PDB file of N, CA, C and O in Angstrom:
ATOM      1  N   MET A   1      -8.221  -3.899 -21.419  1.00  0.00           N
ATOM      2  CA  MET A   1      -7.261  -3.783 -22.508  1.00  0.00           C
ATOM      3  C   MET A   1      -7.860  -3.210 -23.647  1.00  0.00           C
ATOM      4  O   MET A   1      -9.071  -3.338 -23.824  1.00  0.00           O
ATOM      5  N   THR A   2      -7.121  -2.570 -24.468  1.00  0.00           N
ATOM      6  CA  THR A   2      -7.573  -1.946 -25.765  1.00  0.00           C
ATOM      7  C   THR A   2      -6.899  -2.613 -27.030  1.00  0.00           C
ATOM      8  O   THR A   2      -5.709  -2.927 -27.061  1.00  0.00           O
ATOM      9  N   THR A   3      -7.640  -2.764 -27.892  1.00  0.00           N
ATOM     10  CA  THR A   3      -7.141  -3.364 -29.214  1.00  0.00           C
ATOM     11  C   THR A   3      -6.803  -2.226 -30.103  1.00  0.00           C
ATOM     12  O   THR A   3      -7.611  -1.305 -30.228  1.00  0.00           O
ATOM     13  N   VAL A   4      -5.569  -2.221 -30.786  1.00  0.00           N
ATOM     14  CA  VAL A   4      -5.133  -1.208 -31.725  1.00  0.00           C
ATOM     15  C   VAL A   4      -4.940  -1.811 -32.949  1.00  0.00           C
ATOM     16  O   VAL A   4      -4.363  -2.898 -32.995  1.00  0.00           O
ATOM     17  N   GLU A   5      -5.372  -1.221 -34.033  1.00  0.00           N
ATOM     18  CA  GLU A   5      -5.154  -1.729 -35.266  1.00  0.00           C
ATOM     19  C   GLU A   5      -4.277  -0.617 -36.116  1.00  0.00           C
ATOM     20  O   GLU A   5      -4.619   0.563 -36.196  1.00  0.00           O
ATOM     21  N   ILE A   6      -3.250  -1.093 -36.657  1.00  0.00           N
ATOM     22  CA  ILE A   6      -2.265  -0.275 -37.386  1.00  0.00           C
ATOM     23  C   ILE A   6      -2.082  -0.707 -38.792  1.00  0.00           C
ATOM     24  O   ILE A   6      -2.375  -1.854 -39.130  1.00  0.00           O
ATOM     25  N   THR A   7      -1.643   0.104 -39.565  1.00  0.00           N
ATOM     26  CA  THR A   7      -1.399  -0.246 -41.027  1.00  0.00           C
ATOM     27  C   THR A   7       0.104  -0.004 -41.238  1.00  0.00           C
ATOM     28  O   THR A   7       0.644   1.060 -40.934  1.00  0.00           O
ATOM     29  N   LEU A   8       0.817  -1.164 -41.833  1.00  0.00           N
ATOM     30  CA  LEU A   8       2.154  -0.879 -41.970  1.00  0.00           C
ATOM     31  C   LEU A   8       2.570  -1.566 -43.199  1.00  0.00           C
ATOM     32  O   LEU A   8       1.992  -2.563 -43.631  1.00  0.00           O
ATOM     33  N   PRO A   9       3.673  -0.963 -43.800  1.00  0.00           N
ATOM     34  CA  PRO A   9       4.151  -1.640 -45.252  1.00  0.00           C
ATOM     35  C   PRO A   9       4.377  -3.264 -45.008  1.00  0.00           C
ATOM     36  O   PRO A   9       4.882  -3.759 -44.000  1.00  0.00           O
ATOM     37  N   ASP A  10       3.926  -3.916 -46.070  1.00  0.00           N
ATOM     38  CA  ASP A  10       4.186  -5.462 -46.029  1.00  0.00           C
ATOM     39  C   ASP A  10       5.606  -5.819 -45.631  1.00  0.00           C
ATOM     40  O   ASP A  10       5.795  -6.654 -44.747  1.00  0.00           O
ATOM     41  N   GLN A  11       6.463  -5.304 -46.160  1.00  0.00           N
ATOM     42  CA  GLN A  11       7.876  -5.789 -45.963  1.00  0.00           C
ATOM     43  C   GLN A  11       8.160  -5.641 -44.428  1.00  0.00           C
ATOM     44  O   GLN A  11       8.586  -6.588 -43.766  1.00  0.00           O
ATOM     45  N   LEU A  12       7.901  -4.393 -43.892  1.00  0.00           N
ATOM     46  CA  LEU A  12       8.143  -4.115 -42.641  1.00  0.00           C
ATOM     47  C   LEU A  12       7.356  -5.278 -41.701  1.00  0.00           C
ATOM     48  O   LEU A  12       7.957  -6.038 -40.943  1.00  0.00           O
ATOM     49  N   VAL A  13       6.098  -5.267 -41.873  1.00  0.00           N
ATOM     50  CA  VAL A  13       5.624  -6.546 -41.116  1.00  0.00           C
ATOM     51  C   VAL A  13       6.180  -7.927 -41.287  1.00  0.00           C
ATOM     52  O   VAL A  13       6.192  -8.738 -40.361  1.00  0.00           O
ATOM     53  N   GLN A  14       6.648  -8.188 -42.510  1.00  0.00           N
ATOM     54  CA  GLN A  14       7.314  -9.519 -42.534  1.00  0.00           C
ATOM     55  C   GLN A  14       8.678  -9.588 -41.678  1.00  0.00           C
ATOM     56  O   GLN A  14       9.037 -10.553 -41.002  1.00  0.00           O
ATOM     57  N   GLU A  15       9.398  -8.308 -41.851  1.00  0.00           N
ATOM     58  CA  GLU A  15      10.717  -8.411 -41.003  1.00  0.00           C
ATOM     59  C   GLU A  15      10.388  -8.415 -39.494  1.00  0.00           C
ATOM     60  O   GLU A  15      10.990  -9.108 -38.675  1.00  0.00           O
ATOM     61  N   ALA A  16       9.423  -7.615 -39.223  1.00  0.00           N
ATOM     62  CA  ALA A  16       9.035  -7.436 -37.756  1.00  0.00           C
ATOM     63  C   ALA A  16       8.502  -8.963 -37.287  1.00  0.00           C
ATOM     64  O   ALA A  16       8.832  -9.439 -36.201  1.00  0.00           O
ATOM     65  N   ARG A  17       7.776  -9.555 -38.091  1.00  0.00           N
ATOM     66  CA  ARG A  17       7.265 -10.944 -37.674  1.00  0.00           C
ATOM     67  C   ARG A  17       8.437 -11.888 -37.378  1.00  0.00           C
ATOM     68  O   ARG A  17       8.521 -12.523 -36.327  1.00  0.00           O
ATOM     69  N   ARG A  18       9.424 -11.944 -38.464  1.00  0.00           N
ATOM     70  CA  ARG A  18      10.640 -12.724 -38.335  1.00  0.00           C
ATOM     71  C   ARG A  18      11.375 -12.392 -37.079  1.00  0.00           C
ATOM     72  O   ARG A  18      11.932 -13.287 -36.444  1.00  0.00           O
ATOM     73  N   ALA A  19      11.401 -11.202 -36.709  1.00  0.00           N
ATOM     74  CA  ALA A  19      12.099 -10.707 -35.589  1.00  0.00           C
ATOM     75  C   ALA A  19      11.375 -11.074 -34.188  1.00  0.00           C
ATOM     76  O   ALA A  19      11.958 -10.974 -33.109  1.00  0.00           O
ATOM     77  N   GLY A  20      10.106 -11.488 -34.322  1.00  0.00           N
ATOM     78  CA  GLY A  20       9.391 -11.768 -33.184  1.00  0.00           C
ATOM     79  C   GLY A  20       8.926 -10.333 -32.488  1.00  0.00           C
ATOM     80  O   GLY A  20       8.681 -10.297 -31.282  1.00  0.00           O
ATOM     81  N   LEU A  21       8.825  -9.205 -33.291  1.00  0.00           N
ATOM     82  CA  LEU A  21       8.510  -7.916 -32.849  1.00  0.00           C
ATOM     83  C   LEU A  21       6.812  -7.767 -32.778  1.00  0.00           C
ATOM     84  O   LEU A  21       6.235  -6.843 -32.205  1.00  0.00           O
ATOM     85  N   LEU A  22       6.252  -8.715 -33.383  1.00  0.00           N
ATOM     86  CA  LEU A  22       4.707  -8.395 -33.498  1.00  0.00           C
ATOM     87  C   LEU A  22       3.801  -9.107 -32.388  1.00  0.00           C
ATOM     88  O   LEU A  22       2.576  -8.992 -32.360  1.00  0.00           O
ATOM     89  N   ALA A  23       4.548  -9.853 -31.480  1.00  0.00           N
ATOM     90  CA  ALA A  23       3.873 -10.575 -30.446  1.00  0.00           C
ATOM     91  C   ALA A  23       3.435  -9.333 -29.348  1.00  0.00           C
ATOM     92  O   ALA A  23       4.191  -8.402 -29.073  1.00  0.00           O
ATOM     93  N   PRO A  24       2.328  -9.474 -28.886  1.00  0.00           N
ATOM     94  CA  PRO A  24       1.654  -8.463 -28.020  1.00  0.00           C
ATOM     95  C   PRO A  24       2.708  -8.148 -26.834  1.00  0.00           C
ATOM     96  O   PRO A  24       2.860  -6.961 -26.548  1.00  0.00           O
ATOM     97  N   ASP A  25       3.387  -9.043 -26.182  1.00  0.00           N
ATOM     98  CA  ASP A  25       4.202  -8.638 -25.010  1.00  0.00           C
ATOM     99  C   ASP A  25       5.382  -8.052 -25.556  1.00  0.00           C
ATOM    100  O   ASP A  25       5.990  -7.247 -24.850  1.00  0.00           O
ATOM    101  N   ARG A  26       5.816  -8.329 -26.723  1.00  0.00           N
ATOM    102  CA  ARG A  26       7.029  -7.529 -27.256  1.00  0.00           C
ATOM    103  C   ARG A  26       6.592  -6.196 -27.705  1.00  0.00           C
ATOM    104  O   ARG A  26       7.266  -5.220 -27.376  1.00  0.00           O
ATOM    105  N   ILE A  27       5.542  -6.054 -28.418  1.00  0.00           N
ATOM    106  CA  ILE A  27       5.131  -4.600 -28.664  1.00  0.00           C
ATOM    107  C   ILE A  27       5.010  -3.699 -27.452  1.00  0.00           C
ATOM    108  O   ILE A  27       5.545  -2.591 -27.405  1.00  0.00           O
ATOM    109  N   GLU A  28       4.253  -4.241 -26.432  1.00  0.00           N
ATOM    110  CA  GLU A  28       4.210  -3.504 -25.129  1.00  0.00           C
ATOM    111  C   GLU A  28       5.649  -3.109 -24.609  1.00  0.00           C
ATOM    112  O   GLU A  28       5.889  -1.955 -24.256  1.00  0.00           O
ATOM    113  N   GLU A  29       6.508  -4.022 -24.580  1.00  0.00           N
ATOM    114  CA  GLU A  29       7.833  -3.860 -24.112  1.00  0.00           C
ATOM    115  C   GLU A  29       8.443  -2.728 -25.019  1.00  0.00           C
ATOM    116  O   GLU A  29       9.052  -1.779 -24.524  1.00  0.00           O
ATOM    117  N   LEU A  30       8.272  -2.860 -26.216  1.00  0.00           N
ATOM    118  CA  LEU A  30       8.997  -1.727 -27.026  1.00  0.00           C
ATOM    119  C   LEU A  30       8.289  -0.396 -26.749  1.00  0.00           C
ATOM    120  O   LEU A  30       8.989   0.578 -26.472  1.00  0.00           O
ATOM    121  N   LEU A  31       6.973  -0.280 -26.801  1.00  0.00           N
ATOM    122  CA  LEU A  31       6.251   0.950 -26.447  1.00  0.00           C
ATOM    123  C   LEU A  31       6.620   1.477 -25.039  1.00  0.00           C
ATOM    124  O   LEU A  31       6.812   2.685 -24.902  1.00  0.00           O
ATOM    125  N   ARG A  32       6.725   0.675 -24.038  1.00  0.00           N
ATOM    126  CA  ARG A  32       7.272   1.143 -22.756  1.00  0.00           C
ATOM    127  C   ARG A  32       8.627   1.652 -22.844  1.00  0.00           C
ATOM    128  O   ARG A  32       8.886   2.750 -22.352  1.00  0.00           O
ATOM    129  N   GLU A  33       9.527   0.952 -23.430  1.00  0.00           N
ATOM    130  CA  GLU A  33      10.935   1.439 -23.544  1.00  0.00           C
ATOM    131  C   GLU A  33      10.959   2.873 -24.321  1.00  0.00           C
ATOM    132  O   GLU A  33      11.724   3.775 -23.980  1.00  0.00           O
ATOM    133  N   ARG A  34      10.082   2.979 -25.350  1.00  0.00           N
ATOM    134  CA  ARG A  34      10.273   4.222 -26.078  1.00  0.00           C
ATOM    135  C   ARG A  34       9.673   5.411 -25.212  1.00  0.00           C
ATOM    136  O   ARG A  34      10.178   6.533 -25.250  1.00  0.00           O
ATOM    137  N   LEU A  35       8.610   5.117 -24.460  1.00  0.00           N
ATOM    138  CA  LEU A  35       7.888   6.129 -23.650  1.00  0.00           C
ATOM    139  C   LEU A  35       8.948   6.482 -22.479  1.00  0.00           C
ATOM    140  O   LEU A  35       9.022   7.648 -22.090  1.00  0.00           O
ATOM    141  N   ARG A  36       9.739   5.510 -21.936  1.00  0.00           N
ATOM    142  CA  ARG A  36      10.659   5.796 -20.922  1.00  0.00           C
ATOM    143  C   ARG A  36      11.695   6.713 -21.531  1.00  0.00           C
ATOM    144  O   ARG A  36      12.012   7.771 -20.987  1.00  0.00           O
ATOM    145  N   SER A  37      12.199   6.307 -22.629  1.00  0.00           N
ATOM    146  CA  SER A  37      13.284   7.060 -23.291  1.00  0.00           C
ATOM    147  C   SER A  37      12.853   8.531 -23.521  1.00  0.00           C
ATOM    148  O   SER A  37      13.589   9.475 -23.235  1.00  0.00           O
ATOM    149  N   ASP A  38      11.554   8.676 -24.083  1.00  0.00           N
ATOM    150  CA  ASP A  38      11.119  10.059 -24.198  1.00  0.00           C
ATOM    151  C   ASP A  38      11.080  10.807 -23.028  1.00  0.00           C
ATOM    152  O   ASP A  38      11.518  11.956 -22.975  1.00  0.00           O
ATOM    153  N   ARG A  39      10.491  10.119 -21.915  1.00  0.00           N
ATOM    154  CA  ARG A  39      10.350  10.925 -20.623  1.00  0.00           C
ATOM    155  C   ARG A  39      11.921  11.330 -20.239  1.00  0.00           C
ATOM    156  O   ARG A  39      12.151  12.503 -19.944  1.00  0.00           O
ATOM    157  N   ILE A  40      12.907  10.435 -20.245  1.00  0.00           N
ATOM    158  CA  ILE A  40      14.216  10.752 -19.779  1.00  0.00           C
ATOM    159  C   ILE A  40      14.888  11.915 -20.921  1.00  0.00           C
ATOM    160  O   ILE A  40      15.799  12.661 -20.561  1.00  0.00           O
ATOM    161  N   GLU A  41      14.454  11.950 -21.994  1.00  0.00           N
ATOM    162  CA  GLU A  41      14.887  12.991 -22.931  1.00  0.00           C
ATOM    163  C   GLU A  41      14.299  14.393 -22.616  1.00  0.00           C
ATOM    164  O   GLU A  41      14.987  15.412 -22.680  1.00  0.00           O
ATOM    165  N   ARG A  42      12.998  14.386 -22.276  1.00  0.00           N
ATOM    166  CA  ARG A  42      12.201  15.536 -21.843  1.00  0.00           C
ATOM    167  C   ARG A  42      12.954  16.032 -20.496  1.00  0.00           C
ATOM    168  O   ARG A  42      13.156  17.239 -20.362  1.00  0.00           O
ATOM    169  N   LEU A  43      13.362  15.137 -19.516  1.00  0.00           N
ATOM    170  CA  LEU A  43      13.787  15.641 -18.409  1.00  0.00           C
ATOM    171  C   LEU A  43      15.237  16.165 -18.658  1.00  0.00           C
ATOM    172  O   LEU A  43      15.646  17.105 -17.978  1.00  0.00           O
ATOM    173  N   GLY A  44      15.969  15.633 -19.539  1.00  0.00           N
ATOM    174  CA  GLY A  44      17.316  16.171 -19.841  1.00  0.00           C
ATOM    175  C   GLY A  44      17.180  17.499 -20.463  1.00  0.00           C
ATOM    176  O   GLY A  44      17.973  18.390 -20.158  1.00  0.00           O
ATOM    177  N   ASP A  45      16.289  17.686 -21.262  1.00  0.00           N
ATOM    178  CA  ASP A  45      15.921  19.054 -21.790  1.00  0.00           C
ATOM    179  C   ASP A  45      15.517  20.041 -20.838  1.00  0.00           C
ATOM    180  O   ASP A  45      16.001  21.173 -20.809  1.00  0.00           O
ATOM    181  N   ALA A  46      14.608  19.610 -20.038  1.00  0.00           N
ATOM    182  CA  ALA A  46      14.284  20.556 -18.783  1.00  0.00           C
ATOM    183  C   ALA A  46      15.459  20.939 -17.971  1.00  0.00           C
ATOM    184  O   ALA A  46      15.554  22.087 -17.538  1.00  0.00           O
ATOM    185  N   ARG A  47      16.378  20.020 -17.736  1.00  0.00           N
ATOM    186  CA  ARG A  47      17.481  20.344 -16.798  1.00  0.00           C
ATOM    187  C   ARG A  47      18.440  21.140 -17.553  1.00  0.00           C
ATOM    188  O   ARG A  47      19.249  21.831 -16.933  1.00  0.00           O
ATOM    189  N   LYS A  48      18.434  21.114 -18.912  1.00  0.00           N
ATOM    190  CA  LYS A  48      19.355  21.977 -19.678  1.00  0.00           C
ATOM    191  C   LYS A  48      18.691  23.427 -19.640  1.00  0.00           C
ATOM    192  O   LYS A  48      19.401  24.408 -19.419  1.00  0.00           O
ATOM    193  N   ARG A  49      17.423  23.538 -19.843  1.00  0.00           N
ATOM    194  CA  ARG A  49      16.847  24.819 -19.704  1.00  0.00           C
ATOM    195  C   ARG A  49      16.912  25.514 -18.397  1.00  0.00           C
ATOM    196  O   ARG A  49      17.050  26.733 -18.294  1.00  0.00           O
ATOM    197  N   LEU A  50      16.814  24.742 -17.465  1.00  0.00           N
ATOM    198  CA  LEU A  50      17.127  25.274 -15.913  1.00  0.00           C
ATOM    199  C   LEU A  50      18.393  25.718 -15.619  1.00  0.00           C
ATOM    200  O   LEU A  50      18.606  26.662 -14.858  1.00  0.00           O
ATOM    201  N   ALA A  51      19.395  24.975 -16.284  1.00  0.00           N
ATOM    202  CA  ALA A  51      20.769  25.375 -15.949  1.00  0.00           C
ATOM    203  C   ALA A  51      21.135  26.577 -16.710  1.00  0.00           C
ATOM    204  O   ALA A  51      21.959  27.328 -16.188  1.00  0.00           O
ATOM    205  N   ALA A  52      20.624  26.896 -17.935  1.00  0.00           N
ATOM    206  CA  ALA A  52      20.823  27.978 -18.733  1.00  0.00           C
ATOM    207  C   ALA A  52      20.118  29.227 -18.101  1.00  0.00           C
ATOM    208  O   ALA A  52      20.620  30.339 -18.268  1.00  0.00           O
ATOM    209  N   ASP A  53      18.988  29.071 -17.394  1.00  0.00           N
ATOM    210  CA  ASP A  53      18.232  30.045 -16.862  1.00  0.00           C
ATOM    211  C   ASP A  53      17.616  29.707 -15.467  1.00  0.00           C
ATOM    212  O   ASP A  53      16.415  29.492 -15.301  1.00  0.00           O
ATOM    213  N   PRO A  54      18.721  29.677 -14.313  1.00  0.00           N
ATOM    214  CA  PRO A  54      18.218  29.000 -13.109  1.00  0.00           C
ATOM    215  C   PRO A  54      17.240  30.034 -12.344  1.00  0.00           C
ATOM    216  O   PRO A  54      17.293  31.263 -12.398  1.00  0.00           O
ATOM    217  N   ILE A  55      16.350  29.246 -11.631  1.00  0.00           N
ATOM    218  CA  ILE A  55      15.385  29.881 -10.821  1.00  0.00           C
ATOM    219  C   ILE A  55      16.100  30.426  -9.576  1.00  0.00           C
ATOM    220  O   ILE A  55      16.929  29.712  -9.011  1.00  0.00           O
ATOM    221  N   GLU A  56      15.805  31.716  -9.098  1.00  0.00           N
ATOM    222  CA  GLU A  56      16.426  32.254  -8.017  1.00  0.00           C
ATOM    223  C   GLU A  56      15.890  31.368  -6.723  1.00  0.00           C
ATOM    224  O   GLU A  56      14.719  30.996  -6.641  1.00  0.00           O
ATOM    225  N   PRO A  57      16.824  31.101  -5.794  1.00  0.00           N
ATOM    226  CA  PRO A  57      16.476  30.285  -4.729  1.00  0.00           C
ATOM    227  C   PRO A  57      15.487  31.026  -3.875  1.00  0.00           C
ATOM    228  O   PRO A  57      15.358  32.249  -3.937  1.00  0.00           O
ATOM    229  N   MET A  58      14.763  30.216  -3.042  1.00  0.00           N
ATOM    230  CA  MET A  58      13.713  30.950  -2.189  1.00  0.00           C
ATOM    231  C   MET A  58      14.468  31.207  -0.828  1.00  0.00           C
ATOM    232  O   MET A  58      15.337  30.475  -0.354  1.00  0.00           O
ATOM    233  N   THR A  59      14.009  32.308  -0.315  1.00  0.00           N
ATOM    234  CA  THR A  59      14.564  32.639   1.138  1.00  0.00           C
ATOM    235  C   THR A  59      13.830  31.800   2.108  1.00  0.00           C
ATOM    236  O   THR A  59      12.833  31.186   1.728  1.00  0.00           O
ATOM    237  N   PRO A  60      14.252  31.722   3.360  1.00  0.00           N
ATOM    238  CA  PRO A  60      13.538  30.859   4.329  1.00  0.00           C
ATOM    239  C   PRO A  60      12.254  31.478   4.638  1.00  0.00           C
ATOM    240  O   PRO A  60      11.290  30.770   4.927  1.00  0.00           O
ATOM    241  N   GLY A  61      12.159  32.946   4.593  1.00  0.00           N
ATOM    242  CA  GLY A  61      10.858  33.396   4.740  1.00  0.00           C
ATOM    243  C   GLY A  61       9.845  33.182   3.700  1.00  0.00           C
ATOM    244  O   GLY A  61       8.662  33.093   4.032  1.00  0.00           O
ATOM    245  N   GLU A  62      10.225  33.086   2.388  1.00  0.00           N
ATOM    246  CA  GLU A  62       9.403  32.769   1.295  1.00  0.00           C
ATOM    247  C   GLU A  62       9.030  31.263   1.515  1.00  0.00           C
ATOM    248  O   GLU A  62       7.850  30.943   1.371  1.00  0.00           O
ATOM    249  N   ILE A  63       9.882  30.399   1.827  1.00  0.00           N
ATOM    250  CA  ILE A  63       9.431  28.936   2.030  1.00  0.00           C
ATOM    251  C   ILE A  63       8.415  28.958   3.134  1.00  0.00           C
ATOM    252  O   ILE A  63       7.409  28.261   3.004  1.00  0.00           O
ATOM    253  N   GLN A  64       8.573  29.650   4.147  1.00  0.00           N
ATOM    254  CA  GLN A  64       7.718  29.559   5.241  1.00  0.00           C
ATOM    255  C   GLN A  64       6.213  30.112   4.744  1.00  0.00           C
ATOM    256  O   GLN A  64       5.184  29.502   5.036  1.00  0.00           O
ATOM    257  N   ALA A  65       6.220  31.099   4.115  1.00  0.00           N
ATOM    258  CA  ALA A  65       5.104  31.748   3.418  1.00  0.00           C
ATOM    259  C   ALA A  65       4.336  30.677   2.654  1.00  0.00           C
ATOM    260  O   ALA A  65       3.128  30.519   2.833  1.00  0.00           O
ATOM    261  N   GLU A  66       4.989  30.003   1.870  1.00  0.00           N
ATOM    262  CA  GLU A  66       4.265  28.911   1.049  1.00  0.00           C
ATOM    263  C   GLU A  66       3.736  27.688   1.787  1.00  0.00           C
ATOM    264  O   GLU A  66       2.706  27.077   1.504  1.00  0.00           O
ATOM    265  N   ILE A  67       4.650  27.400   2.842  1.00  0.00           N
ATOM    266  CA  ILE A  67       4.038  26.440   3.775  1.00  0.00           C
ATOM    267  C   ILE A  67       2.777  26.796   4.532  1.00  0.00           C
ATOM    268  O   ILE A  67       1.828  26.027   4.687  1.00  0.00           O
ATOM    269  N   ASP A  68       2.865  28.144   5.031  1.00  0.00           N
ATOM    270  CA  ASP A  68       1.716  28.611   5.724  1.00  0.00           C
ATOM    271  C   ASP A  68       0.462  28.721   4.849  1.00  0.00           C
ATOM    272  O   ASP A  68      -0.660  28.463   5.284  1.00  0.00           O
ATOM    273  N   ALA A  69       0.719  29.134   3.542  1.00  0.00           N
ATOM    274  CA  ALA A  69      -0.532  29.340   2.615  1.00  0.00           C
ATOM    275  C   ALA A  69      -1.052  27.888   2.250  1.00  0.00           C
ATOM    276  O   ALA A  69      -2.262  27.687   2.140  1.00  0.00           O
ATOM    277  N   TYR A  70      -0.162  26.925   2.073  1.00  0.00           N
ATOM    278  CA  TYR A  70      -0.698  25.538   1.926  1.00  0.00           C
ATOM    279  C   TYR A  70      -1.507  25.051   3.042  1.00  0.00           C
ATOM    280  O   TYR A  70      -2.648  24.617   2.888  1.00  0.00           O
ATOM    281  N   ARG A  71      -0.884  25.129   4.205  1.00  0.00           N
ATOM    282  CA  ARG A  71      -1.561  24.617   5.478  1.00  0.00           C
ATOM    283  C   ARG A  71      -2.968  25.511   5.601  1.00  0.00           C
ATOM    284  O   ARG A  71      -4.015  24.961   5.943  1.00  0.00           O
ATOM    285  N   SER A  72      -2.912  26.738   5.336  1.00  0.00           N
ATOM    286  CA  SER A  72      -4.289  27.554   5.511  1.00  0.00           C
ATOM    287  C   SER A  72      -5.181  26.948   4.335  1.00  0.00           C
ATOM    288  O   SER A  72      -6.335  26.648   4.641  1.00  0.00           O
ATOM    289  N   GLN A  73      -4.793  26.750   3.110  1.00  0.00           N
ATOM    290  CA  GLN A  73      -5.733  26.206   2.218  1.00  0.00           C
ATOM    291  C   GLN A  73      -6.209  24.910   2.538  1.00  0.00           C
ATOM    292  O   GLN A  73      -7.403  24.646   2.395  1.00  0.00           O
ATOM    293  N   SER A  74      -5.343  24.022   2.983  1.00  0.00           N
ATOM    294  CA  SER A  74      -5.665  22.750   3.343  1.00  0.00           C
ATOM    295  C   SER A  74      -6.736  22.633   4.380  1.00  0.00           C
ATOM    296  O   SER A  74      -7.682  21.851   4.286  1.00  0.00           O
ATOM    297  N   ARG A  75      -6.511  23.554   5.495  1.00  0.00           N
ATOM    298  CA  ARG A  75      -7.522  23.677   6.578  1.00  0.00           C
ATOM    299  C   ARG A  75      -8.774  24.138   6.006  1.00  0.00           C
ATOM    300  O   ARG A  75      -9.790  23.570   6.405  1.00  0.00           O
ATOM    301  N   SER A  76      -8.887  25.040   5.168  1.00  0.00           N
ATOM    302  CA  SER A  76     -10.060  25.687   4.621  1.00  0.00           C
ATOM    303  C   SER A  76     -10.811  24.572   3.792  1.00  0.00           C
ATOM    304  O   SER A  76     -12.041  24.515   3.816  1.00  0.00           O
ATOM    305  N   ALA A  77     -10.064  23.707   3.074  1.00  0.00           N
ATOM    306  CA  ALA A  77     -10.799  22.642   2.307  1.00  0.00           C
ATOM    307  C   ALA A  77     -11.287  21.608   3.414  1.00  0.00           C
ATOM    308  O   ALA A  77     -12.424  21.144   3.316  1.00  0.00           O
ATOM    309  N   ALA A  78     -10.583  21.293   4.303  1.00  0.00           N
ATOM    310  CA  ALA A  78     -11.141  20.342   5.248  1.00  0.00           C
ATOM    311  C   ALA A  78     -12.383  20.853   6.010  1.00  0.00           C
ATOM    312  O   ALA A  78     -13.281  20.066   6.308  1.00  0.00           O
ATOM    313  N   ASP A  79     -12.441  22.120   6.320  1.00  0.00           N
ATOM    314  CA  ASP A  79     -13.571  22.716   6.860  1.00  0.00           C
ATOM    315  C   ASP A  79     -14.860  22.720   6.003  1.00  0.00           C
ATOM    316  O   ASP A  79     -15.969  22.778   6.535  1.00  0.00           O
ATOM    317  N   SER A  80     -14.684  22.655   4.643  1.00  0.00           N
ATOM    318  CA  SER A  80     -15.749  22.958   3.726  1.00  0.00           C
ATOM    319  C   SER A  80     -16.574  21.607   3.598  1.00  0.00           C
ATOM    320  O   SER A  80     -17.564  21.555   2.868  1.00  0.00           O
TER     321      SER A  80
END
């Protein structure tokens, strides 16, 4: 565990304390919710960018070439 010290305005601390938001488990919950929300937003942004400029689909031959390259690389790494 890591201890974090932050500086906040007194009035905000008083309000947060009254609302029960300064308990460690509540702060953890708030941070996790925010991180999840940010990840979802970034995913949505990526989906919009992809929809605006879609990637060309790979041909079956290109897919097979990628698989073959990966297998070859994996074999080379295992032999080392």
